[in-house]
C-alpha positions in Angstrom: 75.8 51.5 100.6 78.3 52.1 97.7 80.8 49.4 96.6 83.8 51.6 97.4 84.8 52.3 101.0 85.0 55.9 102.0 85.9 58.0 105.0 82.2 58.5 105.8 81.7 54.7 106.1 84.5 54.6 108.8 83.1 57.7 110.6 79.7 55.9 110.8 81.4 53.0 112.4 82.7 55.4 115.1 86.2 56.2 113.9 87.4 59.6 115.2 87.7 62.3 112.6 91.6 62.2 112.8 94.4 60.9 110.6 93.4 57.4 111.6 90.8 57.5 108.9 93.3 58.5 106.2 95.6 55.7 107.4 92.9 53.2 107.2 91.8 54.2 103.7 95.4 54.1 102.6 96.0 50.6 103.9 92.8 49.3 102.5 93.4 50.9 99.1 96.9 49.4 98.9 96.3 45.9 100.2 92.5 45.1 100.4 91.0 46.8 97.4 89.7 43.6 95.8 87.8 42.5 98.9 84.1 43.1 99.5 83.3 46.3 101.4 81.0 44.6 104.0 83.8 42.2 105.0 86.3 45.1 105.4 83.9 47.1 107.5 83.4 44.1 109.9 87.2 43.9 110.3 87.4 47.7 110.7 84.8 47.6 113.5 86.9 45.0 115.4 89.9 47.2 115.1 88.0 50.2 116.4 86.6 48.2 119.4 90.0 46.7 120.4 92.9 48.4 118.7 95.5 47.0 121.1 94.7 43.5 119.7 95.7 44.6 116.2 99.0 46.4 117.0 101.6 44.9 114.7 99.0 43.4 112.3 100.1 43.7 108.6 97.1 45.6 107.3 95.5 47.0 110.4 98.5 47.6 112.6 99.1 51.1 111.4 95.4 51.9 111.8 95.5 50.6 115.4 98.5 52.7 116.1 96.7 55.7 114.8 93.9 55.0 117.4 96.1 54.1 120.3 99.2 56.3 119.9 99.3 58.4 116.7 102.7 59.1 115.3 103.7 62.7 116.0 104.3 64.2 112.6 106.1 67.6 112.8 108.8 69.4 111.0 112.2 68.2 112.4 114.8 70.8 113.1 118.5 70.1 112.6 120.8 70.6 115.6 123.3 73.4 115.6 126.2 71.2 116.6 127.3 68.0 114.9 127.5 64.7 116.7 131.1 63.4 117.1 132.7 62.0 113.9 136.0 60.9 112.4 137.0 61.0 108.7 139.6 58.5 107.4 141.6 59.5 104.3 140.1 63.0 104.2 142.3 64.1 101.3 140.8 61.4 99.1 137.2 62.4 99.7 135.2 65.0 97.7 133.7 68.0 99.6 130.1 67.1 98.7 130.4 63.7 100.5 131.8 65.4 103.6 129.0 67.9 103.6 126.5 65.1 103.4 128.0 63.5 106.5 128.0 66.9 108.3 124.3 67.3 107.6 123.5 63.8 108.8 125.4 64.5 112.0 123.0 67.3 112.8 119.9 65.1 112.9 118.4 65.1 116.3 118.7 61.3 116.3 122.4 61.2 115.4 124.9 59.8 118.0 128.2 59.4 116.1 129.5 59.1 112.6 132.5 58.3 110.4 133.5 58.5 106.8 135.6 55.8 105.1 138.5 56.7 102.7 136.6 55.3 99.6 133.7 57.7 100.3 131.9 59.7 97.6 128.6 61.6 97.4 125.3 59.7 97.4 121.6 60.3 98.3 121.2 61.2 101.9 124.2 59.6 103.6 127.3 59.5 101.4 128.6 56.2 100.1 131.2 55.2 102.6 129.3 56.9 105.4 128.7 55.3 108.8 126.0 56.7 111.1 124.9 55.6 114.6 121.4 56.8 115.6 119.3 56.4 118.7 116.2 54.2 118.3 115.6 55.2 114.6 116.5 53.8 111.2 117.0 55.8 108.1 116.1 53.8 104.9 118.3 55.9 102.7 121.2 55.5 105.1 120.9 51.8 104.6 120.7 52.3 100.8 118.4 51.3 98.0 120.2 48.0 97.4 119.6 46.6 100.9 122.1 43.9 101.9 124.5 44.6 99.0 127.3 42.3 99.9 130.5 40.4 99.0 131.0 36.7 99.0 134.3 34.8 98.5 134.7 31.1 98.0 138.3 29.8 98.2 139.0 26.3 96.8 141.7 23.9 97.6 142.9 24.2 94.0 146.3 25.8 93.1 146.4 29.1 91.3 147.8 27.3 88.3 144.5 25.5 87.9 143.3 28.5 85.9 146.1 28.1 83.3 144.7 26.7 80.1 141.2 26.6 81.4 140.1 30.1 80.4 137.5 28.9 77.8 136.0 26.3 80.3 135.8 28.8 83.2 134.2 31.5 81.0 131.5 29.0 79.9 130.9 28.1 83.6 130.3 31.8 84.3 128.0 32.2 81.3 125.9 29.1 82.1 125.6 29.7 85.9 125.2 33.4 86.4 122.4 35.9 85.4 122.6 39.7 85.5 120.4 42.7 85.2 116.7 43.3 84.9 115.8 40.6 82.5 118.1 37.6 83.0 117.1 34.9 85.5 118.6 31.5 86.3 117.5 28.8 83.8 116.8 26.3 86.5 115.2 27.6 89.7 115.5 26.1 93.1 113.5 26.8 96.3 115.2 28.3 99.4 114.3 28.3 103.1 114.2 32.1 103.1 110.8 31.9 101.2 109.2 30.1 104.1 109.8 33.1 106.4 106.6 34.4 108.1 107.4 38.0 107.1 106.3 37.1 103.5 102.8 36.4 104.9 102.6 39.0 107.7 103.8 42.1 105.9 101.6 43.0 102.8 104.3 44.6 100.7 106.6 41.6 101.2 103.8 39.3 100.2 103.4 41.2 96.9 107.1 41.0 96.2 107.6 37.3 96.9 107.1 36.2 93.3 109.7 38.7 92.0 112.2 37.6 94.7 111.7 34.0 93.8 112.3 34.6 90.1 115.4 36.6 90.7 117.0 34.2 93.3 120.6 33.5 92.3 120.9 36.5 89.9 123.0 39.6 90.2 122.2 43.3 89.5 123.7 45.7 87.0 126.1 48.5 87.5 129.2 47.5 89.6 127.9 44.0 90.4 130.0 41.1 89.3 131.0 37.4 89.6 134.6 36.6 89.1 137.1 33.8 88.9 140.4 34.9 90.3 143.5 34.1 92.4 143.6 34.4 96.2 147.0 34.8 97.8 146.8 34.1 101.6 149.6 35.9 103.4 148.2 34.8 106.7 145.9 32.0 107.8 143.6 31.0 110.6 143.1 27.7 112.4 139.5 27.3 111.2 140.4 27.7 107.6 142.2 24.5 106.9 144.4 26.1 104.2 147.9 27.3 104.6 149.6 30.3 103.1 149.7 30.2 99.4 147.8 30.9 96.1 144.4 29.3 95.4 141.6 29.5 92.9 138.6 31.5 94.2 135.2 33.0 93.2 134.2 36.5 94.3 130.7 37.9 93.9 129.2 41.3 94.6 125.5 42.0 94.5 122.5 42.7 96.7 118.8 42.1 97.2 117.7 42.9 93.6 114.3 44.4 92.9 113.0 42.9 96.2 115.2 45.2 98.3 114.8 48.2 96.0 111.0 48.1 96.3 111.3 47.8 100.1 113.6 50.8 100.2 111.3 52.9 98.0 108.2 52.0 100.0 109.6 52.8 103.4 111.6 55.8 102.3 108.3 57.3 101.2 106.7 56.5 104.5 109.7 58.1 106.3 109.4 61.4 104.4 105.7 61.5 105.3 106.2 60.9 109.0 109.5 62.8 109.4 109.4 66.1 107.4 112.9 67.6 107.1 114.4 70.6 105.4 114.7 70.0 101.7 118.5 69.6 101.5 118.3 66.6 104.0 114.9 65.1 103.1 116.6 61.9 102.0 117.7 61.4 105.7 114.1 61.0 106.9 113.9 58.3 109.6 111.4 55.8 111.1 111.2 55.6 114.8 111.7 52.0 115.9 108.8 52.3 118.4 106.3 52.8 115.5 104.5 50.3 113.4 106.4 51.3 110.2 109.8 51.4 112.0 109.3 47.8 113.2 108.0 46.7 109.9 110.9 48.2 108.0 113.4 46.6 110.4 111.9 43.2 109.7 111.7 43.8 105.9 115.3 45.1 105.8 116.6 42.0 107.7 114.7 39.7 105.3 116.1 41.5 102.3 119.6 41.0 103.8 119.0 37.3 104.2 117.6 37.1 100.7 120.8 38.8 99.3 122.8 36.1 101.1 120.6 33.4 99.6 121.3 34.8 96.1 125.1 34.7 96.7 124.9 31.2 98.2 122.9 30.0 95.2 125.5 31.5 92.8 128.4 29.9 94.6 126.7 26.5 94.8 126.1 26.5 91.1 129.6 27.4 90.2 131.1 25.0 92.8 129.0 22.2 91.3 130.2 23.1 87.8 133.8 23.0 89.0 133.2 19.7 90.8 134.8 21.0 94.0 133.5 22.3 97.3 134.9 25.6 98.7 137.3 25.2 101.6 136.8 28.8 102.9 133.8 31.1 102.6 134.1 34.8 103.6 131.2 37.2 103.3 129.8 40.5 104.5 127.1 43.1 103.9 128.0 46.7 103.2 124.6 48.3 102.8 122.7 47.6 106.0 121.9 48.6 109.6 122.8 46.8 112.8 121.8 47.1 116.5 125.2 47.6 118.3 126.3 48.7 121.7 128.2 52.0 121.8 129.5 53.4 125.0 127.0 51.3 126.9 123.9 52.2 124.9 122.2 50.4 122.0 122.4 52.3 118.7 121.4 51.6 115.1 124.6 51.6 113.1 124.0 52.4 109.4 126.8 51.3 107.0 126.1 52.6 103.6 128.9 51.3 101.5 131.1 50.4 104.5 132.4 47.0 105.7 131.7 45.8 109.3 135.1 45.6 111.0 134.6 44.7 114.6 137.6 42.9 116.3 138.2 39.6 114.6 135.4 40.0 112.0 136.3 39.0 108.4 135.5 40.9 105.3 136.3 41.5 101.7 137.2 44.9 100.2 137.3 44.7 96.4 139.3 47.0 94.1 138.3 47.2 90.4 138.2 44.6 87.6 142.0 44.9 87.2 143.0 45.8 90.8 143.3 43.3 93.6 140.8 43.1 96.4 141.7 42.5 100.1 140.7 39.8 102.6 140.7 41.7 105.9 140.1 41.1 109.6 138.6 43.9 111.7 140.5 45.6 114.5 137.4 47.0 116.2 138.3 50.7 116.0 135.6 52.7 117.9 136.3 55.9 116.0 135.3 54.2 112.7 132.3 52.6 114.5 133.9 49.3 113.8 133.8 49.9 110.1 136.1 50.0 107.0 135.8 50.9 103.4 133.7 48.7 101.1 135.9 49.1 98.0 138.3 51.6 96.3 135.6 54.2 95.8 134.7 56.1 92.6 136.6 59.1 91.3 134.6 59.3 88.1 130.8 59.3 87.8 129.1 56.9 85.4 128.3 59.8 83.1 131.9 61.0 83.2 133.1 57.5 82.2 130.8 57.4 79.2 132.0 60.8 78.1 135.7 60.3 78.7 136.5 56.6 78.3 136.2 54.5 75.1 135.6 50.8 75.0 138.9 50.2 73.2 140.8 52.1 76.0 139.2 49.9 78.6 139.8 46.7 76.6 143.5 47.6 76.3 143.8 48.0 80.1 142.1 44.7 80.6 144.5 43.0 78.2 147.5 44.6 79.9 146.4 43.1 83.2 145.5 39.7 81.7 141.8 40.0 82.7 139.0 38.6 80.5 135.6 40.4 80.7 132.2 39.0 79.9 129.7 41.9 79.5 130.5 45.1 81.5 130.6 48.7 80.3 132.9 51.7 80.4 130.8 52.8 83.5 132.9 50.3 85.5 136.3 50.9 83.8 139.3 50.5 86.1 140.2 54.2 85.8 136.8 55.1 87.3 138.1 54.0 90.7 140.6 55.3 93.3 143.8 53.4 94.0 142.8 50.5 96.2 146.3 50.1 97.6 146.3 53.7 98.8 142.8 53.3 100.2 143.8 50.2 102.2 146.9 52.0 103.5 144.7 54.7 104.9 142.8 52.3 107.1 145.7 50.3 108.7 144.2 51.2 112.1 140.8 49.7 111.1 141.7 46.3 109.5 144.5 43.8 109.2 145.2 42.3 105.7 145.2 38.5 105.6 145.3 38.1 101.8 144.4 39.4 98.4 142.1 38.4 95.5 143.2 39.2 91.9 140.4 39.0 89.2 141.1 36.9 86.1 137.7 36.2 84.5 135.0 38.8 85.2 131.3 38.5 84.4 129.1 41.7 84.6 125.8 42.9 83.2 125.8 43.8 79.5 
């Protein structure tokens, strides 16, 4: 017997000459290649004799599924007619983004869709797109940065606190935040998220645990930021403990880092293999939630979302400790995620790719740009928007266009005119790259109620 496992070895055990053999070899090569062949064959025999027992198992679950109920792999055809949809702020949205939504609405799994006024083209579902599906999840409709989110801490400190403390606050940001691929926090702390069973039960998550631990409390590149600024509360709630007025606040924007990106890449690949689609919509490949991979992605996605929250919590804890003050109010929300929600009496999977949850009474933050105010909002629960709102102002210039058309000195001048100090950052995120946030908020008055604003003053981004 050779040292490397082959399909012939599995056939000798009694495996049927079906795709179950390819699945088994793929799983073993990916996750068990360092183990002895004899040991693997003993396990494989157990799976063959009682596959039901191994359904849901990290390594053997997919093999068992191939023996019990193989996934039906066939070319999917788009429907002729679109599922119902609503577009908010249509005149502000480019045609490519609209076409991407129209294509998504023709998927056989699509139930309803919507497009937010900050929408622009992306991969698969457009940024600012919301799509409800039936018993299926689309990794690219969640997005590569799973659990990308906003987090706002409001302190019982007056807005005037920032006056004369610019140097001190900039140093607090420099010392307590980390950005991009290479920076990590100088002092690491553990977090309860790492004790989750998914890290042991799902092989790909086990392999990513060290990366996730190292990047805890850090932020990504691109449009991710941590800012000191001024919150103006125009309305208040009983549970807040703060009245109307102006306060010091911290706002952060980031996601699940390399951990989430690797999850997205892995399961997007599996989706394209299990759900062949016409080329122009191949990024919309889905995973059936009744399959092993569908269930596994759902668990991995939720863990990535909780990890993203853990990163924000860690950032805000560090900054609050440096300030010597605990936040009075915390408001936070995902805007790259999928949720199980009831629509017209049936459970659907609602994907929000660059969209803020806005069910009735739900709080959220919709940022502008580094010189434009963001908005603290309360959802109105609009069914036509699938209980959603925009996740920001939305881009009007691509990153490439920014590099070709905006100089650093032009951006610096705009920052100075708006009394904003920037640490790091690039012209990719220049204020003029974004739509007018006031106009975007005005286009969704039926979706959210504005409770206050956040104005950036000291901004930290990747270099």
